C-alpha positions in Angstrom: 8.3 1.7 0.6 9.0 0.7 4.2 6.2 0.1 6.7 5.5 2.7 9.4 5.6 1.9 13.1 1.8 2.1 13.1 1.6 -0.4 10.3 3.9 -2.8 12.1 1.9 -2.5 15.3 -1.3 -3.1 13.3 0.1 -6.5 12.3 -0.1 -7.5 16.0 -3.6 -6.3 16.7 -5.1 -9.8 16.2 -2.6 -11.2 18.8 -3.6 -8.5 21.3 -7.3 -9.3 20.7 -6.7 -13.1 21.1 -4.7 -12.8 24.3 -7.2 -10.4 25.9 -10.2 -12.6 24.9 -8.5 -15.8 26.2 -7.9 -14.1 29.6 -11.5 -12.7 29.7 -12.9 -16.1 28.9 -14.6 -14.9 25.7 -12.3 -16.7 23.2 -13.7 -20.0 21.9 -11.4 -22.7 23.3 -13.9 -25.5 23.2 -12.2 -28.8 22.7 -8.7 -27.4 23.6 -6.7 -28.6 26.5 -5.1 -26.0 28.8 -1.7 -26.9 27.3 -3.0 -26.2 23.8 -4.5 -22.9 25.0 -1.2 -21.9 26.7 0.8 -22.8 23.5 -1.6 -20.6 21.4 -1.2 -17.7 23.8 2.6 -18.2 23.8 2.7 -18.0 20.0 0.9 -14.7 20.1 3.1 -13.4 23.0 6.1 -14.3 20.9 4.6 -12.6 17.8 4.0 -9.4 19.7 7.4 -9.6 21.4 9.1 -9.8 18.0 7.2 -6.9 16.6 8.1 -4.8 19.6 11.8 -5.4 18.9 11.7 -4.3 15.3 14.5 -1.8 14.6 16.0 -0.7 11.4 19.2 -2.2 10.0 19.4 0.5 7.3 17.4 3.4 6.0 15.1 1.2 3.8 14.4 -1.4 6.5 11.7 -2.0 9.1 10.8 1.1 11.1 12.1 1.6 14.7 9.2 0.1 16.7 11.7 -0.7 19.5 12.6 3.0 19.8 9.0 4.4 19.2 7.2 6.2 21.9 5.8 3.9 24.6 2.4 5.5 24.1 2.2 3.9 20.7 3.0 0.4 22.1 0.9 0.4 25.2 -1.7 -2.2 24.2 0.9 -4.5 22.7 3.2 -4.4 25.8 0.1 -4.9 28.0 -0.9 -7.9 26.0 2.5 -9.5 26.3 2.3 -9.1 30.1 -1.3 -10.4 30.2 -0.4 -13.4 28.1 2.7 -14.2 30.1 0.8 -13.9 33.4 -2.1 -16.0 32.0 0.3 -18.8 31.1 2.1 -18.7 34.4 -1.3 -18.9 36.2 -2.6 -21.8 34.1 
């Protein structure tokens, strides 16, 4: 059985949390350089970006996250923006 849009987005929840925590200064980055932090944030931005582009190839494939209502994707889209802006500023 194929995953639902909600299940696909749930796979990105940890990335949303990490990006938001890094920006807020609450994520433990002790011992990491700014370059390492930026790479970590970028990996999570890339993960979310990939999830947001999921679309079906056939009827038994990944659900249409790309075409889903924006309201379902708000936190994920915001985290991509937050992460991208964080990297640009640091």
